[in-house]
TIDRENLUM-160133 format. One line per field, with one value per residue (C-alpha): residue number from 1; residue in three letters; x, y, z. Coordinates in nm, 3 decimals. Example, Ala and Ser with C-alpha at 12.3 -4.5 7.8 and 13.67 -1.06 7.14 Angstrom:
REM TIDRENLUM-160133
seq: c(1 2)
type: c(ALA SER)
x: c(1.230 1.367)
y: c(-0.450 -0.106)
z: c(0.780 0.714)
This chain:
REM TIDRENLUM-160133
seq: c(1 2 3 4 5 6 7 8 9 10 11 12 13 14 15 16 17 18 19 20 21 22 23 24 25 26 27 28 29 30 31 32 33 34 35 36 37 38 39 40 41 42 43 44 45 46 47 48 49 50 51 52 53 54 55 56 57 58 59 60 61 62 63 64 65 66 67 68 69 70 71 72 73 74 75 76 77 78 79 80 81 82 83 84 85 86 87 88 89 90 91 92 93 94 95 96 97 98 99 100 101 102 103 104 105 106 107 108 109 110 111 112 113 114 115 116 117 118 119 120 121 122 123 124 125 126 127 128 129 130 131 132 133 134 135 136 137 138 139 140 141 142 143 144 145 146 147 148 149 150 151 152 153 154 155 156 157 158 159 160 161 162 163 164 165 166 167 168 169 170 171 172 173 174 175 176 177 178 179 180 181 182 183 184 185 186 187 188 189 190 191 192 193 194 195 196 197 198 199 200 201 202 203 204 205 206 207 208 209 210 211 212 213 214 215 216 217 218 219 220 221 222 223 224 225 226 227 228 229 230 231 232 233 234 235 236 237 238 239 240 241 242 243 244 245 246 247 248 249 250 251 252 253 254 255 256 257 258 259 260 261 262 263 264 265 266 267 268 269 270 271 272 273 274 275 276 277 278 279 280 281 282 283 284 285 286 287 288 289 290 291 292 293 294 295 296 297 298 299 300 301 302 303 304 305 306 307 308 309 310 311 312 313 314 315 316 317 318 319 320 321 322 323 324 325 326 327 328 329 330 331 332 333 334 335 336 337 338 339 340 341 342 343 344 345 346 347 348 349 350 351 352 353 354 355 356 357 358 359 360 361 362 363 364 365 366 367 368 369 370 371 372 373 374 375 376 377 378 379 380 381 382 383 384 385 386 387 388 389 390 391 392 393 394 395 396)
type: c(MET LYS LYS ILE ILE LEU SER CYS ILE VAL PHE ALA ILE LEU PHE SER CYS SER ASN LYS GLU GLN TYR TYR GLY VAL TRP SER ILE TYR GLY TYR SER GLY SER THR PRO ILE TYR LEU LYS ILE ASP ALA ASP SER ILE TYR LEU SER LYS LEU GLY SER HIS TRP ASN SER PHE PRO ILE LYS ILE LYS ASN ASN ASN ILE ARG PHE ALA GLY GLN THR TYR PRO THR SER ILE PHE LYS ASP SER LEU ILE PHE ASN GLN ASN LEU TYR GLN LYS ASP THR ILE TYR SER PRO ILE GLU ILE GLN LEU PRO ASN ILE LYS SER GLU SER ASN VAL GLU ILE ASP PRO ASP ALA ASN ILE TYR TYR ILE SER TYR GLY LYS LYS PRO ASN THR THR GLU TYR ALA PHE LEU LEU ASN ASP ARG TYR GLY SER PHE LEU ASN ILE LYS SER PHE VAL SER SER TYR ASN THR CYS ARG GLY GLY THR TYR ASP PRO ALA HIS THR LEU PHE ILE CYS ASP LYS ASN THR SER THR ARG ASP LEU GLU LYS PHE PHE LEU GLU LEU SER ARG VAL ASN ALA ARG THR LEU TYR THR VAL ASN SER THR ASP TYR LYS ILE SER THR ASN SER ILE LYS SER ILE SER SER GLN GLN LYS GLN ILE LEU SER TYR ILE PHE ASN PRO ASN TYR ASP GLN LYS ILE ASN GLY ASP VAL PHE GLN PRO THR MET LEU ARG ASP PHE SER ILE TYR PRO THR LYS ASP ILE GLN PRO GLU LYS ILE VAL PHE ALA PHE LEU ILE GLN ASN GLU PHE TYR TYR GLN LYS GLU ASN CYS SER TYR GLY MET PHE SER SER LYS ILE GLN GLN ALA ILE SER GLN ASN LYS THR LEU ILE THR LEU PHE ASP LEU LYS SER ASP TYR LYS HIS TYR LEU LYS PHE ASN ASP ILE VAL ASN SER LYS TYR LEU LYS ILE TYR ASP SER ILE THR LYS GLN LYS TYR ASN THR THR TYR LYS GLN LEU ASP GLU GLU LYS LYS VAL ILE VAL ARG ARG LEU TYR THR LYS LYS VAL ILE GLN ASN ILE SER ILE PRO HIS PHE LEU SER PHE GLU GLU SER PRO ILE GLU ASP ILE ASP PHE PRO PHE LYS ASN VAL LYS GLU GLN ILE PRO GLU ALA TYR PHE GLU SER LEU LYS)
x: c(0.000 0.282 0.452 0.129 0.092 0.454 0.418 0.113 0.293 0.596 0.369 0.200 0.532 0.682 0.399 0.405 0.598 0.771 0.857 1.131 0.872 0.730 1.050 1.034 0.940 1.012 1.007 1.019 1.091 0.786 0.757 1.038 1.380 1.737 1.837 1.940 1.858 1.516 1.430 1.495 1.436 1.461 1.440 1.550 1.919 1.990 1.910 1.921 1.968 1.882 1.876 1.679 1.496 1.698 2.048 2.062 2.357 2.314 2.451 2.400 2.159 2.069 1.738 1.705 1.521 1.411 1.768 1.897 2.268 2.466 2.800 2.937 2.672 2.365 2.055 1.775 1.438 1.071 0.805 0.427 0.224 0.329 0.551 0.918 1.153 1.509 1.809 1.581 1.359 1.008 0.955 0.631 0.587 0.550 0.292 0.290 0.661 0.794 1.158 1.409 1.731 2.051 2.408 2.626 2.952 3.189 3.479 3.804 3.732 3.973 3.724 3.465 3.289 3.059 2.709 2.656 2.459 2.269 2.172 1.816 1.857 1.620 1.680 1.627 1.703 1.725 1.751 1.567 1.228 1.272 1.286 1.266 1.500 1.288 1.456 1.256 1.296 1.200 1.049 0.977 0.781 0.653 0.789 0.832 0.953 1.141 0.805 0.770 1.110 1.008 0.716 0.905 1.211 1.005 0.833 1.169 1.278 1.213 1.262 1.470 1.469 1.332 1.614 1.544 1.701 1.721 1.736 2.044 2.001 2.137 2.135 2.156 2.198 2.262 2.613 2.483 2.256 2.327 2.463 2.167 1.934 2.179 2.173 1.794 1.789 2.041 1.827 1.524 1.721 1.848 1.488 1.422 1.767 1.865 2.229 2.405 2.420 2.570 2.637 2.654 2.941 2.899 2.708 2.835 2.681 2.920 2.803 2.914 2.795 2.416 2.395 2.407 2.580 2.537 2.843 2.789 3.047 2.961 3.103 2.969 2.897 2.776 2.557 2.658 2.504 2.545 2.198 2.056 1.672 1.671 1.851 1.630 1.321 1.462 1.521 1.207 0.968 0.830 0.933 1.048 1.259 1.479 1.393 1.716 1.902 2.228 2.527 2.839 3.046 3.075 3.302 3.646 3.519 3.626 3.972 4.038 4.348 4.266 4.595 4.491 4.178 4.200 3.923 3.867 3.604 3.428 3.331 3.186 3.345 3.691 3.890 4.024 4.254 4.214 4.192 4.417 4.266 4.424 4.448 4.319 4.670 4.774 4.449 4.494 4.850 4.748 4.460 4.697 4.940 4.666 4.527 4.872 4.933 4.610 4.446 4.075 3.944 3.627 3.510 3.230 3.060 2.885 2.545 2.671 2.871 2.750 2.717 3.012 3.257 3.099 3.183 3.539 3.572 3.463 3.651 3.983 3.921 3.782 4.062 4.332 4.184 4.152 4.524 4.607 4.366 4.532 4.873 4.752 4.574 4.884 5.090 4.826 4.653 4.876 4.590 4.396 4.133 3.860 3.932 3.859 3.529 3.331 3.450 3.816 3.741 3.602 3.924 4.135 3.922 3.957 4.334 4.318 4.003 3.858 3.863 3.652 3.321 3.173 2.852 2.747 2.721 2.898 2.573 2.450 2.777 2.765 2.408 2.527 2.671 2.403 2.099 2.232 2.049 1.941 2.153 2.408 2.754 2.886 3.253 3.384 3.420 3.481 3.411 3.359 3.721 3.828 3.623 3.788 3.677 3.563 3.262 3.139 3.204 2.982 2.692 2.686)
y: c(0.000 0.238 0.170 0.255 0.582 0.673 0.588 0.812 1.100 1.054 1.048 1.370 1.533 1.446 1.627 1.933 2.255 2.402 2.746 2.816 2.920 2.569 2.449 2.696 2.562 2.268 1.916 1.583 1.241 1.027 0.695 0.498 0.547 0.502 0.790 1.133 1.412 1.355 1.726 1.992 2.365 2.562 2.935 3.165 3.156 2.844 2.482 2.353 1.985 1.813 1.454 1.525 1.849 2.051 2.133 2.242 2.255 2.520 2.562 2.831 2.695 2.742 2.612 2.588 2.359 2.120 2.087 2.182 2.265 2.309 2.199 2.139 1.880 1.895 1.697 1.641 1.689 1.661 1.862 1.868 2.061 1.928 1.643 1.657 1.388 1.468 1.237 0.946 0.998 1.132 1.433 1.598 1.960 1.986 2.241 2.149 2.103 2.286 2.383 2.479 2.676 2.518 2.634 2.332 2.383 2.253 2.234 2.064 1.731 1.448 1.209 1.148 0.813 0.605 0.530 0.172 0.023 -0.209 0.063 0.180 0.539 0.835 1.194 1.515 1.861 2.182 2.527 2.846 2.876 3.064 3.443 3.435 3.409 3.130 2.793 2.473 2.100 1.935 1.597 1.415 1.681 1.883 2.152 2.048 2.167 2.006 1.876 1.659 1.486 1.214 1.080 1.116 0.923 0.661 0.565 0.454 0.240 -0.125 -0.478 -0.711 -1.076 -0.988 -0.735 -0.364 -0.172 0.203 0.416 0.612 0.981 1.153 1.517 1.793 2.117 2.481 2.591 2.889 2.681 2.763 2.495 2.579 2.437 2.155 2.049 2.054 1.830 1.592 1.568 1.477 1.203 1.072 1.041 0.776 0.617 0.733 0.797 0.729 1.051 1.117 1.490 1.602 1.835 1.876 1.739 1.768 1.663 1.538 1.523 1.224 1.081 1.081 1.048 1.258 1.105 1.231 1.225 1.306 1.373 1.288 1.258 0.982 1.094 0.890 1.094 1.066 0.795 1.040 1.183 1.377 1.363 1.657 1.874 1.745 1.841 2.190 2.233 2.063 2.146 1.798 1.474 1.200 0.897 0.779 0.447 0.295 0.339 0.523 0.324 0.515 0.199 0.224 0.522 0.490 0.592 0.293 0.304 0.623 0.821 1.191 1.297 1.118 1.334 1.636 1.875 2.050 2.319 2.499 2.842 3.110 2.939 2.933 2.627 2.574 2.298 2.286 2.661 2.772 2.949 2.788 2.849 2.570 2.437 2.449 2.286 2.010 1.941 1.927 1.688 1.468 1.459 1.379 1.094 0.947 0.945 0.748 1.014 1.038 1.331 1.517 1.761 2.002 2.276 2.592 2.709 3.019 2.859 2.747 2.416 2.480 2.524 2.231 2.009 2.144 2.077 1.715 1.661 1.734 1.468 1.210 1.261 1.206 0.871 0.786 0.860 0.607 0.351 0.396 0.331 0.012 -0.101 -0.048 -0.267 -0.536 -0.546 -0.337 -0.108 0.192 0.183 0.298 0.002 -0.253 -0.434 -0.363 -0.678 -0.579 -0.219 -0.344 -0.539 -0.229 -0.010 -0.264 -0.248 0.124 0.211 0.552 0.731 1.035 1.184 1.390 1.563 1.695 2.062 2.236 2.313 1.955 1.819 2.064 1.959 1.628 1.825 2.094 1.863 1.507 1.191 0.979 0.666 0.761 0.862 1.107 1.015 1.361 1.608 1.983 2.029 2.403 2.442 2.298 2.540 2.854 3.188 3.288 3.059 3.225 3.570 3.479 3.408 3.760)
z: c(0.000 0.092 -0.244 -0.429 -0.239 -0.306 -0.675 -0.704 -0.538 -0.765 -1.071 -0.962 -0.889 -1.225 -1.399 -1.177 -1.207 -0.906 -0.784 -0.531 -0.276 -0.275 -0.110 0.178 0.520 0.749 0.607 0.790 0.642 0.563 0.745 0.910 0.760 0.876 0.649 0.763 0.788 0.940 0.917 0.654 0.675 0.353 0.290 0.008 0.101 0.310 0.380 0.739 0.819 1.145 1.262 1.579 1.510 1.759 1.637 1.273 1.033 0.764 0.413 0.146 -0.113 -0.478 -0.615 -0.991 -1.234 -0.959 -0.833 -0.489 -0.477 -0.155 -0.006 -0.354 -0.444 -0.664 -0.560 -0.812 -0.642 -0.719 -0.542 -0.544 -0.289 0.055 -0.069 -0.157 -0.287 -0.180 -0.168 -0.270 0.036 0.063 0.289 0.391 0.489 0.865 0.979 1.351 1.418 1.724 1.658 1.924 1.882 2.013 1.981 2.060 2.256 1.986 2.228 2.132 2.299 2.367 2.525 2.255 2.279 2.062 2.186 2.298 2.004 2.239 2.484 2.539 2.414 2.424 2.317 2.511 2.373 2.573 2.419 2.336 2.179 1.849 1.877 2.258 2.556 2.708 2.752 2.712 2.658 2.333 2.422 2.099 1.908 2.204 2.431 2.792 3.131 3.420 3.546 3.235 3.259 3.505 3.301 2.973 3.093 3.278 2.956 2.814 3.110 3.030 3.157 2.945 3.038 3.380 3.439 3.486 3.200 3.269 2.957 2.853 2.779 2.469 2.582 2.322 2.513 2.428 2.526 2.726 2.950 3.315 3.546 3.772 3.506 3.442 3.807 3.818 3.511 3.672 3.983 3.774 3.600 3.933 4.053 3.790 3.809 3.456 3.529 3.198 3.001 2.658 2.636 2.275 2.198 1.822 1.527 1.172 0.845 0.579 0.221 0.015 -0.312 -0.310 0.068 0.381 0.680 1.034 1.258 1.624 1.892 2.252 2.599 2.822 3.178 3.472 3.703 4.065 4.279 4.565 4.605 4.896 4.899 5.142 4.888 4.606 4.806 4.858 4.482 4.350 4.632 4.684 4.850 4.619 4.703 4.416 4.258 4.382 4.711 4.653 4.768 4.870 4.851 4.472 4.527 4.688 5.031 5.237 5.392 5.203 5.288 5.348 5.192 4.870 4.822 4.592 4.496 4.164 4.106 3.823 3.957 3.728 3.427 3.586 3.690 4.041 4.159 4.535 4.610 4.324 4.023 3.715 3.344 3.121 3.062 3.427 3.540 3.283 3.403 3.768 3.693 3.495 3.787 4.042 3.834 3.762 4.139 4.183 4.396 4.462 4.260 4.358 4.089 4.181 3.981 4.096 3.969 3.786 3.508 3.166 2.985 2.753 3.041 3.225 2.926 2.918 3.291 3.258 2.934 3.106 3.369 3.126 2.874 3.138 3.232 2.863 2.822 3.096 2.948 2.609 2.764 2.933 2.615 2.401 2.631 2.677 2.336 2.105 2.005 2.139 2.411 2.171 1.941 2.215 2.251 2.567 2.746 2.710 2.804 3.134 3.193 3.130 3.356 3.636 3.603 3.680 3.873 3.806 4.139 4.073 4.185 3.902 3.800 4.137 4.237 4.522 4.712 4.663 4.802 5.095 5.174 5.319 5.611 5.622 5.596 5.641 5.543 5.836 5.895 5.626 5.738 5.478 5.438 5.345 5.631 5.651 5.281 5.321 5.416 5.080 4.867 4.716 4.857 4.508 4.544 4.861 4.714 4.420 4.656 4.800)
């Protein structure tokens, strides 16, 4: 039936004439397809391509004689009313699509990872509504707020073979998003035990012969198991117990040597190692030294930085561990860490355990002393004394 419908549309298109204006608007691919882009936006000067409907890559465009030319390639097209054949795929004009504007960080990243192909993945975008300063989530094809995250994420959590399988988040976020919003989002994910987060740094479209290939660059973050319901209640205004009891034992908190603990901070987009304000290069060197000495690293962010610097902050830590994993992998398997299958990656990580607490804010970490959880002995004491004065100055 679908082939008959497509044939009819093609027949109508072939016998139609087109004006440039017919191309203008937002188009989405018809039916299921593994092809990209899923969305097109076309105006008089440019074409915009998007796999997810949030971040768009743009190219200058020329439309002439039913051909679209951009990025050095010419694509024959056919168009009739609200149907467009482009790159051998059928697109339909989208009149109800809710776009969102996102500027991705595009930092120089050393710790890019591939998404686990077997993972249960869902997509969340966060950026500005067009022509406004209002930030919103894009959940499938609808705008959403923090209040909608729980139900949206819960719908993706499944049971496979009787085992609970929490979904992994692919997070596409505007680079200017505040870490205050970021923390609130993290808390919502923690509520439903969705702790594996792929943070998208950049998305590029490369044009090859008669095809458009999407190449995404991500960092993989694990949201902290450390979760204070008292702090969550203060931020979200209601009582909610996480779906899984947080276990401090997964972190190197037992028999820990105080002299082996080092703190790193992101405060108002600046890096601090212990209480010292550092340039990017100096901070990177100090993190490398701490990790090579097998110290326990606690990295905390304030609520007045932005998403771009948050990614830089985490990328430094992640890349230093990756450097060590590469060294071990070269000796053991004569290849790079990224080339290993998941089973061998686990072996390498066990040979050099990652001793780091990441993705938790300074006020959240402080809350374990200020509003402790009953029957849980927080293993880190006198945290306030470790924090640079710049943080407290920023609160005034």
